[in-house]
N, C-alpha and C positions, 0 to 999 in steps of 0.2 A: 814389060810383061806383055806376055802372050795373051789372050783375053779366049777362055772356053764356052762354047756353046752349053747350055747344061743339056739340052736336048741331045748330045751329041757327046753328053761323056757318062762315064763311070759312074756305080752311084757308090754313095760316101759306105764303107763299112768301117766300123769299130775307130773312126777316127778321133786322136789323141789333138785337142785344143793345147794350143800354147802360149795362144793372147788374145785374149777377150777386154773389149773397152767401147764403153758404151758414155755416149754425149750429143747435150741439145743440138738442136738444131735450127737458123736462121734462117737458110739461103740455100738455094740449089746449088750452087758452089760448091758447097760442101763434101759433095759425091766426087768419091774416083770414076763413078762409070752414069753414061748418059744416062741413062735408062732409069737406076734411081731419083737424079734430078729432073727429068721429066715427068717422071709421078710425084714426086716433092710441088712441083708447079701444077699439077692437075691437081693436087689433092688443095694449095691452096687457092685457086680458080676457083674452088669450089664454096669454099665460105663465103656467106655473106654478113656485112657488119659484126666482121669479129667474131661470126658463132660455127660452130665444126657443124662441116656439113655432115648430112645426112648419108646410112647408104643407097638411099631412094635419087641423092643427086649423082652418084656417077653412074655414066652410062659407057658401059663394056667396044659400041660401036666408036665411041672416042678415043679409043686408047688399046686398040688391037694388036699392035708389035709388043705392049707391056702386059700384056694379060698374062704372057708363060710364068710370068716373075711374082706376079700378082697371090699373097695370101688373106684373105679374111678371118680373124677370129671374134667368137660372140664370145664377149663379158657378161661373164654371173657374177650378179652380187651376190648370194647369199647363201650356198655360201660362197664367197669371193673363188672363180677358175677360171680359165682363159680354155673356149674349148675350139680347136681349128675348126674352123666350116667348111674352107676351099681351099686348095693350094693350085697356081697355075703348074702343068706340063711340065716344064722345066725345071720347077722344086720337086716336085714328086719324081720329076725323073732323077734327080740329081743326088736324092735320098735315097731311092730306093723302097720305097712304102707308100702307101696311100695316109694321108692325116688326116681326111675326116672324120671328126669324131671324138679324135684323142685330146687328154688336157695336154695344155702347152709343160706342163711337168709331168708327163708320163714316157715322153720323146726318149727314144731308145736311147741319145745320145748325153755327153761329160756334159753337156754344154745347158741339158733343160732347165735346173733352179735358176742358171744365169740370166738365161730369154724369159723366162717366168718373172722373175723379178722387173729385169728390165722394160716388158710388154706391161707389167700393170703398174709400174712408175707412169708409163704414159698414158694407160685407162684410168687413175685416181688423179695426175696432173694434169692433165688435157697437153700434154708439150709433146712436138714428133722428134725421135732420135736418131740416132745413129748406132746401130752397133757394128763394128767390124771384130772379125775374128780372125786368128791362123792357126791352121790346121796342116795334119801329116794325117795321112791315108793308111791305110792296112798295106800298102804296096810303095809305103814311102813319098808319094807325092806328096808338093806342096801347095795347098791348097789357100785362098784368102776370102771372107765370107764376109758380102758387103749386105748391110739391112737398114731397110727404112721402117719407123715403124709410125702411125699416124692416126690420132684418135678422129671416130667419126659416132655422131649422136645425133639419136632422132630429133630431139627438142633443139638440139642445140649447142646442150652446156656439157648435160651429163655421158659420159664414153657408154654407148653399149655396144660398141666393134672396132678392131683395130684395123685396117686397110695395111698391109704390109707391103714392101719390095725384098728381093734377096735374089743376089746375083755371087753367083761363085767364080773366080779364076783363078787359073792355075798361074804360079808364082816361079 
């Protein structure tokens, strides 16, 4: 599989999602990319006594090479919503637009509702998830998207943010 770095990729326009798979994960070996395996190991290393790490426990200086692939999403509880706080440069470059301040449901892509449901499950049950999708772009390129969704909680128990890694590979 030829890997394409996001910062050098063309933005997605009118993608057609052929298949989306959502699964719970327990080890870094579950990922197709080293980037997500390293993010998962980093997140796991920030857990203390089985409690979820807080956003404050994450230090960008510790993971500079992973930052372009990172997304942070705020969890709003009443009413329930998932709102992008930030997305790394590689993610924004691939999407072709800034997501900061957008609800996941408002993304202009066909998989928005599926992402909202999968991210919402992680926000409710605190289980990290791997989401993979196959898609075709407007110019008939085939891409695989692999995402890692991990909960963060200021109190160590109730998630208030999602820490996500997203990698796009040409297939």
